[in-house]
N, CA, C and O atoms as a Tinker XYZ file with bonds, in Angstrom:
   452  protein
     1  N    112.170000  100.525000   85.285000    73     2
     2  CA   111.433000  100.589000   86.530000    64     1     3
     3  C    111.670000   99.306000   87.300000    63     2     4     5
     4  O    111.530000   98.212000   86.753000    81     3
     5  N    112.025000   99.434000   88.553000    73     3     6
     6  CA   112.258000   98.285000   89.418000    64     5     7
     7  C    110.936000   97.809000   90.009000    63     6     8     9
     8  O    110.137000   98.614000   90.488000    81     7
     9  N    110.708000   96.498000   89.975000    73     7    10
    10  CA   109.479000   95.927000   90.508000    64     9    11
    11  C    109.843000   94.862000   91.532000    63    10    12    13
    12  O    110.887000   94.218000   91.420000    81    11
    13  N    108.992000   94.678000   92.518000    73    11    14
    14  CA   109.179000   93.574000   93.437000    64    13    15
    15  C    109.825000   93.917000   94.757000    63    14    16    17
    16  O    110.103000   93.012000   95.544000    81    15
    17  N    110.074000   95.168000   95.036000    73    15    18
    18  CA   110.624000   95.523000   96.338000    64    17    19
    19  C    109.519000   95.431000   97.377000    63    18    20    21
    20  O    108.366000   95.766000   97.107000    81    19
    21  N    109.883000   94.971000   98.572000    73    19    22
    22  CA   108.905000   94.803000   99.642000    64    21    23
    23  C    109.467000   95.346000  100.945000    63    22    24    25
    24  O    110.679000   95.387000  101.157000    81    23
    25  N    108.540000   95.765000  101.819000    73    23    26
    26  CA   108.935000   96.219000  103.150000    64    25    27
    27  C    107.722000   96.173000  104.061000    63    26    28    29
    28  O    106.584000   96.050000  103.609000    81    27
    29  N    107.985000   96.272000  105.327000    73    27    30
    30  CA   106.918000   96.410000  106.310000    64    29    31
    31  C    107.092000   97.759000  106.977000    63    30    32    33
    32  O    108.211000   98.178000  107.277000    81    31
    33  N    105.978000   98.435000  107.208000    73    31    34
    34  CA   106.013000   99.747000  107.837000    64    33    35
    35  C    104.937000   99.773000  108.907000    63    34    36    37
    36  O    103.759000   99.559000  108.620000    81    35
    37  N    105.345000  100.036000  110.141000    73    35    38
    38  CA   104.398000  100.071000  111.248000    64    37    39
    39  C    104.320000  101.471000  111.834000    63    38    40    41
    40  O    105.330000  102.064000  112.210000    81    39
    41  N    103.100000  101.983000  111.903000    73    39    42
    42  CA   102.839000  103.256000  112.559000    64    41    43
    43  C    102.373000  102.953000  113.972000    63    42    44    45
    44  O    101.349000  102.298000  114.163000    81    43
    45  N    103.111000  103.420000  114.953000    73    43    46
    46  CA   102.810000  103.132000  116.357000    64    45    47
    47  C    101.672000  103.986000  116.906000    63    46    48    49
    48  O    100.947000  103.553000  117.802000    81    47
    49  N    101.508000  105.219000  116.367000    73    47    50
    50  CA   100.435000  106.080000  116.865000    64    49    51
    51  C     99.928000  106.986000  115.746000    63    50    52    53
    52  O    100.535000  107.081000  114.679000    81    51
    53  N     98.805000  107.648000  116.014000    73    51    54
    54  CA    98.162000  108.486000  115.007000    64    53    55
    55  C     98.998000  109.701000  114.635000    63    54    56    57
    56  O     98.976000  110.141000  113.486000    81    55
    57  N     99.740000  110.250000  115.602000    73    55    58
    58  CA   100.598000  111.396000  115.307000    64    57    59
    59  C    101.668000  111.037000  114.277000    63    58    60    61
    60  O    102.031000  111.859000  113.435000    81    59
    61  N    102.162000  109.818000  114.350000    73    59    62
    62  CA   103.174000  109.374000  113.394000    64    61    63
    63  C    102.587000  109.336000  111.980000    63    62    64    65
    64  O    103.254000  109.724000  111.020000    81    63
    65  N    101.357000  108.876000  111.852000    73    63    66
    66  CA   100.691000  108.863000  110.539000    64    65    67
    67  C    100.520000  110.294000  110.037000    63    66    68    69
    68  O    100.819000  110.593000  108.881000    81    67
    69  N    100.039000  111.170000  110.907000    73    67    70
    70  CA    99.816000  112.571000  110.524000    64    69    71
    71  C    101.112000  113.245000  110.089000    63    70    72    73
    72  O    101.091000  114.140000  109.244000    81    71
    73  N    102.220000  112.829000  110.651000    73    71    74
    74  CA   103.519000  113.433000  110.350000    64    73    75
    75  C    104.037000  113.061000  108.962000    63    74    76    77
    76  O    104.877000  113.769000  108.407000    81    75
    77  N    103.543000  111.949000  108.394000    73    75    78
    78  CA   104.068000  111.501000  107.099000    64    77    79
    79  C    103.024000  111.465000  105.988000    63    78    80    81
    80  O    103.375000  111.273000  104.823000    81    79
    81  N    101.756000  111.643000  106.323000    73    79    82
    82  CA   100.692000  111.566000  105.318000    64    81    83
    83  C    100.840000  112.690000  104.305000    63    82    84    85
    84  O    101.107000  113.833000  104.675000    81    83
    85  N    100.668000  112.367000  103.030000    73    83    86
    86  CA   100.828000  113.345000  101.960000    64    85    87
    87  C     99.487000  113.504000  101.241000    63    86    88    89
    88  O     99.193000  112.782000  100.288000    81    87
    89  N     98.675000  114.465000  101.712000    73    87    90
    90  CA    97.345000  114.645000  101.146000    64    89    91
    91  C     97.363000  115.253000   99.751000    63    90    92    93
    92  O     96.345000  115.230000   99.059000    81    91
    93  N     98.487000  115.789000   99.329000    73    91    94
    94  CA    98.593000  116.403000   98.011000    64    93    95
    95  C     98.897000  115.391000   96.907000    63    94    96    97
    96  O     98.956000  115.762000   95.735000    81    95
    97  N     99.088000  114.126000   97.259000    73    95    98
    98  CA    99.315000  113.083000   96.256000    64    97    99
    99  C     97.962000  112.511000   95.848000    63    98   100   101
   100  O     97.180000  112.093000   96.702000    81    99
   101  N     97.686000  112.491000   94.552000    73    99   102
   102  CA    96.426000  111.967000   94.046000    64   101   103
   103  C     96.260000  110.522000   94.488000    63   102   104   105
   104  O     97.126000  109.683000   94.238000    81   103
   105  N     95.143000  110.237000   95.147000    73   103   106
   106  CA    94.879000  108.878000   95.621000    64   105   107
   107  C     95.485000  108.575000   96.971000    63   106   108   109
   108  O     95.237000  107.511000   97.537000    81   107
   109  N     96.276000  109.492000   97.494000    73   107   110
   110  CA    96.875000  109.318000   98.813000    64   109   111
   111  C     98.289000  108.785000   98.757000    63   110   112   113
   112  O     98.681000  108.087000   97.821000    81   111
   113  N     99.037000  109.130000   99.779000    73   111   114
   114  CA   100.408000  108.665000   99.866000    64   113   115
   115  C    101.034000  109.102000  101.175000    63   114   116   117
   116  O    100.414000  109.797000  101.979000    81   115
   117  N    102.263000  108.685000  101.372000    73   115   118
   118  CA   102.957000  109.032000  102.605000    64   117   119
   119  C    104.456000  109.003000  102.381000    63   118   120   121
   120  O    104.955000  108.415000  101.421000    81   119
   121  N    105.159000  109.652000  103.293000    73   119   122
   122  CA   106.612000  109.759000  103.250000    64   121   123
   123  C    107.209000  108.678000  104.144000    63   122   124   125
   124  O    106.722000  108.432000  105.248000    81   123
   125  N    108.249000  108.048000  103.665000    73   123   126
   126  CA   108.957000  107.036000  104.449000    64   125   127
   127  C    110.375000  107.543000  104.689000    63   126   128   129
   128  O    111.205000  107.503000  103.781000    81   127
   129  N    110.664000  108.021000  105.908000    73   127   130
   130  CA   112.032000  108.467000  106.187000    64   129   131
   131  C    112.972000  107.265000  106.200000    63   130   132   133
   132  O    112.610000  106.190000  106.679000    81   131
   133  N    114.166000  107.453000  105.676000    73   131   134
   134  CA   115.165000  106.381000  105.676000    64   133   135
   135  C    116.555000  106.982000  105.583000    63   134   136   137
   136  O    116.762000  108.013000  104.943000    81   135
   137  N    117.497000  106.326000  106.228000    73   135   138
   138  CA   118.871000  106.821000  106.243000    64   137   139
   139  C    119.521000  106.723000  104.869000    63   138   140   141
   140  O    120.225000  107.641000  104.449000    81   139
   141  N    119.290000  105.615000  104.167000    73   139   142
   142  CA   119.864000  105.414000  102.838000    64   141   143
   143  C    118.724000  105.196000  101.855000    63   142   144   145
   144  O    117.905000  104.294000  102.033000    81   143
   145  N    118.675000  106.015000  100.829000    73   143   146
   146  CA   117.612000  105.943000   99.837000    64   145   147
   147  C    118.083000  105.098000   98.659000    63   146   148   149
   148  O    118.892000  105.543000   97.844000    81   147
   149  N    117.565000  103.872000   98.579000    73   147   150
   150  CA   117.920000  102.953000   97.493000    64   149   151
   151  C    116.752000  102.741000   96.534000    63   150   152   153
   152  O    116.497000  101.622000   96.090000    81   151
   153  N    116.054000  103.814000   96.223000    73   151   154
   154  CA   114.895000  103.732000   95.344000    64   153   155
   155  C    115.005000  104.786000   94.260000    63   154   156   157
   156  O    115.727000  105.774000   94.396000    81   155
   157  N    114.269000  104.554000   93.176000    73   155   158
   158  CA   114.194000  105.493000   92.070000    64   157   159
   159  C    112.743000  105.886000   91.851000    63   158   160   161
   160  O    111.832000  105.155000   92.238000    81   159
   161  N    112.527000  107.041000   91.230000    73   159   162
   162  CA   111.169000  107.427000   90.878000    64   161   163
   163  C    110.541000  106.332000   90.022000    63   162   164   165
   164  O    111.171000  105.816000   89.099000    81   163
   165  N    109.312000  105.987000   90.332000    73   163   166
   166  CA   108.595000  104.964000   89.576000    64   165   167
   167  C    108.740000  103.562000   90.128000    63   166   168   169
   168  O    108.002000  102.666000   89.718000    81   167
   169  N    109.675000  103.345000   91.053000    73   167   170
   170  CA   109.813000  102.007000   91.648000    64   169   171
   171  C    108.505000  101.613000   92.310000    63   170   172   173
   172  O    107.858000  102.429000   92.966000    81   171
   173  N    108.125000  100.365000   92.134000    73   171   174
   174  CA   106.937000   99.833000   92.781000    64   173   175
   175  C    107.369000   99.086000   94.032000    63   174   176   177
   176  O    108.304000   98.284000   94.008000    81   175
   177  N    106.664000   99.368000   95.135000    73   175   178
   178  CA   107.009000   98.750000   96.416000    64   177   179
   179  C    105.730000   98.179000   97.019000    63   178   180   181
   180  O    104.714000   98.869000   97.100000    81   179
   181  N    105.780000   96.947000   97.431000    73   179   182
   182  CA   104.665000   96.347000   98.165000    64   181   183
   183  C    104.973000   96.512000   99.648000    63   182   184   185
   184  O    106.004000   96.047000  100.135000    81   183
   185  N    104.069000   97.177000  100.358000    73   183   186
   186  CA   104.293000   97.466000  101.774000    64   185   187
   187  C    103.240000   96.762000  102.615000    63   186   188   189
   188  O    102.042000   96.883000  102.358000    81   187
   189  N    103.693000   96.029000  103.615000    73   187   190
   190  CA   102.792000   95.499000  104.635000    64   189   191
   191  C    102.660000   96.611000  105.663000    63   190   192   193
   192  O    103.559000   96.829000  106.476000    81   191
   193  N    101.539000   97.310000  105.622000    73   191   194
   194  CA   101.319000   98.505000  106.423000    64   193   195
   195  C    100.547000   98.149000  107.688000    63   194   196   197
   196  O     99.481000   97.538000  107.622000    81   195
   197  N    101.091000   98.534000  108.838000    73   195   198
   198  CA   100.429000   98.303000  110.119000    64   197   199
   199  C    100.026000   99.659000  110.683000    63   198   200   201
   200  O    100.868000  100.523000  110.926000    81   199
   201  N     98.716000   99.831000  110.885000    73   199   202
   202  CA    98.176000  101.112000  111.337000    64   201   203
   203  C     97.868000  101.079000  112.828000    63   202   204   205
   204  O     97.617000  100.013000  113.389000    81   203
   205  N     97.887000  102.251000  113.476000    73   203   206
   206  CA    97.723000  102.283000  114.938000    64   205   207
   207  C     96.329000  101.883000  115.426000    63   206   208   209
   208  O     96.168000  101.529000  116.593000    81   207
   209  N     95.321000  101.933000  114.551000    73   207   210
   210  CA    93.978000  101.556000  114.998000    64   209   211
   211  C     93.764000  100.042000  114.985000    63   210   212   213
   212  O     92.769000   99.548000  115.514000    81   211
   213  N     94.702000   99.309000  114.377000    73   211   214
   214  CA    94.659000   97.847000  114.371000    64   213   215
   215  C     96.082000   97.298000  114.501000    63   214   216   217
   216  O     96.621000   96.749000  113.540000    81   215
   217  N     96.691000   97.442000  115.675000    73   215   218
   218  CA    98.070000   96.973000  115.848000    64   217   219
   219  C     98.174000   95.480000  115.540000    63   218   220   221
   220  O     97.324000   94.690000  115.950000    81   219
   221  N     99.206000   95.115000  114.826000    73   219   222
   222  CA    99.438000   93.713000  114.504000    64   221   223
   223  C     98.790000   93.247000  113.214000    63   222   224   225
   224  O     99.169000   92.200000  112.689000    81   223
   225  N     97.825000   93.988000  112.685000    73   223   226
   226  CA    97.182000   93.603000  111.429000    64   225   227
   227  C     97.898000   94.272000  110.263000    63   226   228   229
   228  O     98.092000   95.487000  110.239000    81   227
   229  N     98.281000   93.452000  109.308000    73   227   230
   230  CA    98.979000   93.976000  108.123000    64   229   231
   231  C     97.978000   94.278000  107.013000    63   230   232   233
   232  O     97.149000   93.442000  106.652000    81   231
   233  N     98.078000   95.484000  106.486000    73   231   234
   234  CA    97.247000   95.899000  105.359000    64   233   235
   235  C     98.145000   95.933000  104.123000    63   234   236   237
   236  O     99.141000   96.656000  104.107000    81   235
   237  N     97.810000   95.168000  103.097000    73   235   238
   238  CA    98.639000   95.180000  101.889000    64   237   239
   239  C     98.510000   96.509000  101.157000    63   238   240   241
   240  O     97.403000   96.983000  100.902000    81   239
   241  N     99.641000   97.100000  100.825000    73   239   242
   242  CA    99.647000   98.391000  100.149000    64   241   243
   243  C    100.600000   98.343000   98.966000    63   242   244   245
   244  O    101.817000   98.267000   99.133000    81   243
   245  N    100.028000   98.388000   97.769000    73   243   246
   246  CA   100.845000   98.547000   96.574000    64   245   247
   247  C    101.124000  100.036000   96.438000    63   246   248   249
   248  O    100.208000  100.852000   96.527000    81   247
   249  N    102.382000  100.391000   96.223000    73   247   250
   250  CA   102.755000  101.802000   96.134000    64   249   251
   251  C    103.751000  102.020000   95.004000    63   250   252   253
   252  O    104.341000  101.081000   94.468000    81   251
   253  N    103.915000  103.293000   94.664000    73   251   254
   254  CA   104.890000  103.690000   93.652000    64   253   255
   255  C    105.634000  104.910000   94.182000    63   254   256   257
   256  O    105.016000  105.823000   94.731000    81   255
   257  N    106.952000  104.932000   94.023000    73   255   258
   258  CA   107.767000  106.065000   94.468000    64   257   259
   259  C    107.502000  107.261000   93.553000    63   258   260   261
   260  O    107.696000  107.192000   92.340000    81   259
   261  N    107.048000  108.372000   94.174000    73   259   262
   262  CA   106.747000  109.581000   93.412000    64   261   263
   263  C    107.567000  110.783000   93.870000    63   262   264   265
   264  O    107.492000  111.859000   93.276000    81   263
   265  N    108.342000  110.593000   94.919000    73   263   266
   266  CA   109.127000  111.702000   95.462000    64   265   267
   267  C    110.331000  111.127000   96.186000    63   266   268   269
   268  O    110.212000  110.141000   96.913000    81   267
   269  N    111.490000  111.743000   95.988000    73   267   270
   270  CA   112.712000  111.308000   96.665000    64   269   271
   271  C    113.380000  112.529000   97.294000    63   270   272   273
   272  O    113.587000  113.554000   96.644000    81   271
   273  N    113.708000  112.391000   98.562000    73   271   274
   274  CA   114.522000  113.396000   99.234000    64   273   275
   275  C    115.846000  112.694000   99.557000    63   274   276   277
   276  O    115.896000  111.872000  100.473000    81   275
   277  N    116.909000  113.004000   98.824000    73   275   278
   278  CA   118.171000  112.262000   98.968000    64   277   279
   279  C    118.870000  112.500000  100.301000    63   278   280   281
   280  O    118.550000  113.431000  101.040000    81   279
   281  N    119.833000  111.629000  100.581000    73   279   282
   282  CA   120.579000  111.714000  101.853000    64   281   283
   283  C    121.270000  113.054000  102.029000    63   282   284   285
   284  O    121.380000  113.545000  103.152000    81   283
   285  N    121.736000  113.652000  100.948000    73   283   286
   286  CA   122.508000  114.897000  101.037000    64   285   287
   287  C    121.640000  116.155000  100.923000    63   286   288   289
   288  O    122.159000  117.252000  100.717000    81   287
   289  N    120.327000  115.997000  101.055000    73   287   290
   290  CA   119.425000  117.138000  100.930000    64   289   291
   291  C    119.617000  118.112000  102.095000    63   290   292   293
   292  O    119.819000  117.707000  103.240000    81   291
   293  N    119.550000  119.381000  101.779000    73   291   294
   294  CA   119.649000  120.407000  102.812000    64   293   295
   295  C    118.288000  120.693000  103.435000    63   294   296   297
   296  O    118.197000  121.387000  104.448000    81   295
   297  N    117.234000  120.159000  102.832000    73   295   298
   298  CA   115.882000  120.415000  103.322000    64   297   299
   299  C    115.221000  119.103000  103.721000    63   298   300   301
   300  O    114.953000  118.259000  102.866000    81   299
   301  N    114.963000  118.927000  104.981000    73   299   302
   302  CA   114.208000  117.779000  105.459000    64   301   303
   303  C    115.007000  116.500000  105.569000    63   302   304   305
   304  O    116.186000  116.434000  105.219000    81   303
   305  N    114.319000  115.482000  106.072000    73   303   306
   306  CA   114.934000  114.170000  106.256000    64   305   307
   307  C    115.006000  113.415000  104.938000    63   306   308   309
   308  O    114.157000  113.604000  104.066000    81   307
   309  N    116.012000  112.563000  104.787000    73   307   310
   310  CA   116.052000  111.735000  103.586000    64   309   311
   311  C    114.946000  110.681000  103.627000    63   310   312   313
   312  O    114.548000  110.219000  104.696000    81   311
   313  N    114.465000  110.318000  102.455000    73   311   314
   314  CA   113.434000  109.293000  102.367000    64   313   315
   315  C    112.704000  109.379000  101.042000    63   314   316   317
   316  O    113.122000  110.077000  100.118000    81   315
   317  N    111.590000  108.644000  100.975000    73   315   318
   318  CA   110.813000  108.585000   99.740000    64   317   319
   319  C    109.343000  108.876000  100.028000    63   318   320   321
   320  O    108.829000  108.574000  101.105000    81   319
   321  N    108.688000  109.466000   99.043000    73   319   322
   322  CA   107.247000  109.642000   99.077000    64   321   323
   323  C    106.643000  108.606000   98.166000    63   322   324   325
   324  O    107.065000  108.455000   97.020000    81   323
   325  N    105.640000  107.879000   98.675000    73   323   326
   326  CA   105.003000  106.846000   97.867000    64   325   327
   327  C    103.527000  107.161000   97.668000    63   326   328   329
   328  O    102.862000  107.698000   98.554000    81   327
   329  N    103.034000  106.815000   96.487000    73   327   330
   330  CA   101.625000  106.966000   96.141000    64   329   331
   331  C    100.962000  105.603000   96.244000    63   330   332   333
   332  O    101.499000  104.606000   95.759000    81   331
   333  N     99.797000  105.559000   96.874000    73   331   334
   334  CA    99.039000  104.313000   96.942000    64   333   335
   335  C     98.513000  103.975000   95.553000    63   334   336   337
   336  O     97.998000  104.844000   94.850000    81   335
   337  N     98.643000  102.718000   95.163000    73   335   338
   338  CA    98.159000  102.256000   93.868000    64   337   339
   339  C     97.392000  100.956000   94.092000    63   338   340   341
   340  O     97.342000  100.446000   95.211000    81   339
   341  N     96.816000  100.440000   93.065000    73   339   342
   342  CA    96.150000   99.141000   93.179000    64   341   343
   343  C     94.717000   99.237000   93.662000    63   342   344   345
   344  O     94.194000  100.322000   93.915000    81   343
   345  N     94.097000   98.072000   93.781000    73   343   346
   346  CA    92.674000   97.986000   94.093000    64   345   347
   347  C     92.303000   98.522000   95.464000    63   346   348   349
   348  O     91.218000   99.081000   95.622000    81   347
   349  N     93.152000   98.375000   96.444000    73   347   350
   350  CA    92.796000   98.816000   97.794000    64   349   351
   351  C     93.309000  100.220000   98.119000    63   350   352   353
   352  O     93.269000  100.635000   99.278000    81   351
   353  N     93.788000  100.955000   97.116000    73   351   354
   354  CA    94.336000  102.294000   97.356000    64   353   355
   355  C     93.292000  103.229000   97.965000    63   354   356   357
   356  O     93.593000  103.935000   98.927000    81   355
   357  N     92.078000  103.246000   97.427000    73   355   358
   358  CA    91.030000  104.133000   97.934000    64   357   359
   359  C     90.669000  103.855000   99.387000    63   358   360   361
   360  O     90.721000  104.760000  100.220000    81   359
   361  N     90.299000  102.598000   99.706000    73   359   362
   362  CA    89.970000  102.288000  101.098000    64   361   363
   363  C     91.140000  102.522000  102.057000    63   362   364   365
   364  O     90.936000  102.978000  103.182000    81   363
   365  N     92.346000  102.217000  101.623000    73   363   366
   366  CA    93.507000  102.422000  102.490000    64   365   367
   367  C     93.760000  103.909000  102.713000    63   366   368   369
   368  O     94.123000  104.319000  103.815000    81   367
   369  N     93.570000  104.716000  101.676000    73   367   370
   370  CA    93.726000  106.158000  101.826000    64   369   371
   371  C     92.699000  106.706000  102.816000    63   370   372   373
   372  O     93.026000  107.587000  103.612000    81   371
   373  N     91.469000  106.203000  102.780000    73   371   374
   374  CA    90.446000  106.632000  103.738000    64   373   375
   375  C     90.851000  106.270000  105.167000    63   374   376   377
   376  O     90.631000  107.053000  106.092000    81   375
   377  N     91.436000  105.100000  105.350000    73   375   378
   378  CA    91.922000  104.692000  106.685000    64   377   379
   379  C     93.012000  105.629000  107.169000    63   378   380   381
   380  O     93.028000  106.028000  108.334000    81   379
   381  N     93.938000  105.983000  106.257000    73   379   382
   382  CA    95.012000  106.902000  106.627000    64   381   383
   383  C     94.447000  108.265000  107.023000    63   382   384   385
   384  O     94.903000  108.869000  107.995000    81   383
   385  N     93.460000  108.748000  106.275000    73   383   386
   386  CA    92.829000  110.034000  106.610000    64   385   387
   387  C     92.180000  109.979000  107.990000    63   386   388   389
   388  O     92.271000  110.943000  108.751000    81   387
   389  N     91.529000  108.871000  108.322000    73   387   390
   390  CA    90.918000  108.728000  109.650000    64   389   391
   391  C     91.987000  108.738000  110.741000    63   390   392   393
   392  O     91.801000  109.328000  111.805000    81   391
   393  N     93.106000  108.077000  110.461000    73   391   394
   394  CA    94.216000  108.082000  111.429000    64   393   395
   395  C     94.735000  109.499000  111.644000    63   394   396   397
   396  O     94.998000  109.906000  112.775000    81   395
   397  N     94.880000  110.246000  110.553000    73   395   398
   398  CA    95.336000  111.638000  110.661000    64   397   399
   399  C     94.337000  112.444000  111.476000    63   398   400   401
   400  O     94.733000  113.269000  112.300000    81   399
   401  N     93.046000  112.215000  111.255000    73   399   402
   402  CA    92.013000  112.915000  112.003000    64   401   403
   403  C     92.014000  112.578000  113.485000    63   402   404   405
   404  O     91.525000  113.359000  114.301000    81   403
   405  N     92.564000  111.411000  113.840000    73   403   406
   406  CA    92.621000  110.983000  115.243000    64   405   407
   407  C     93.889000  111.439000  115.953000    63   406   408   409
   408  O     94.051000  111.206000  117.150000    81   407
   409  N     94.781000  112.084000  115.221000    73   407   410
   410  CA    96.040000  112.538000  115.818000    64   409   411
   411  C     95.775000  113.592000  116.887000    63   410   412   413
   412  O     94.897000  114.441000  116.733000    81   411
   413  N     96.534000  113.528000  117.958000    73   411   414
   414  CA    96.398000  114.501000  119.052000    64   413   415
   415  C     97.084000  115.807000  118.708000    63   414   416   417
   416  O     96.597000  116.889000  119.038000    81   415
   417  N     98.225000  115.692000  118.039000    73   415   418
   418  CA    99.020000  116.858000  117.677000    64   417   419
   419  C     98.471000  117.431000  116.370000    63   418   420   421
   420  O     98.528000  116.764000  115.337000    81   419
   421  N     97.959000  118.613000  116.400000    73   419   422
   422  CA    97.356000  119.229000  115.208000    64   421   423
   423  C     98.294000  120.275000  114.607000    63   422   424   425
   424  O     97.902000  121.418000  114.372000    81   423
   425  N     99.525000  119.868000  114.367000    73   423   426
   426  CA   100.526000  120.786000  113.825000    64   425   427
   427  C    100.500000  120.753000  112.311000    63   426   428   429
   428  O    100.181000  119.725000  111.713000    81   427
   429  N    100.834000  121.870000  111.690000    73   427   430
   430  CA   100.936000  121.899000  110.247000    64   429   431
   431  C    102.358000  121.519000  109.812000    63   430   432   433
   432  O    102.603000  121.338000  108.620000    81   431
   433  N    103.284000  121.397000  110.747000    73   431   434
   434  CA   104.645000  120.993000  110.429000    64   433   435
   435  C    104.717000  119.458000  110.392000    63   434   436   437
   436  O    104.391000  118.785000  111.370000    81   435
   437  N    105.143000  118.929000  109.260000    73   435   438
   438  CA   105.271000  117.484000  109.101000    64   437   439
   439  C    106.617000  117.178000  108.451000    63   438   440   441
   440  O    107.405000  118.084000  108.180000    81   439
   441  N    106.867000  115.914000  108.208000    73   439   442
   442  CA   108.091000  115.518000  107.500000    64   441   443
   443  C    107.970000  115.732000  106.009000    63   442   444   445
   444  O    108.950000  115.567000  105.281000    81   443
   445  N    106.778000  116.100000  105.532000    73   443   446
   446  CA   106.568000  116.331000  104.105000    64   445   447
   447  C    106.578000  117.819000  103.838000    63   446   448   449
   448  O    107.017000  118.598000  104.684000    81   447
   449  N    106.112000  118.218000  102.696000    73   447   450
   450  CA   106.134000  119.628000  102.284000    64   449   451
   451  C    105.308000  120.509000  103.177000    63   450   452
   452  O    105.232000  121.717000  102.954000    81   451
């Protein structure tokens, strides 16, 4: 298992959060689209998460890769699904749910399943 990967992820608006939020992941999670997938299942990633309700404020998010959609997939965009882990997973998941609830676009079509 690879440990110590870091990234920053900024959601510009609530619709963007709603498009990647994965409510079927225990404890909450989201999909990160990417052109090249350099992660493996179980990789731990520390993400500085910026949410649309507090632009510029970084929320620390410990995550674990639980889903991979490879570059050559015939279904959907390539990227990874991450599960929130760590002490702030619960509160951060609640924030994500509120962001999804604030989305203007109420479509059931998302970048996830």
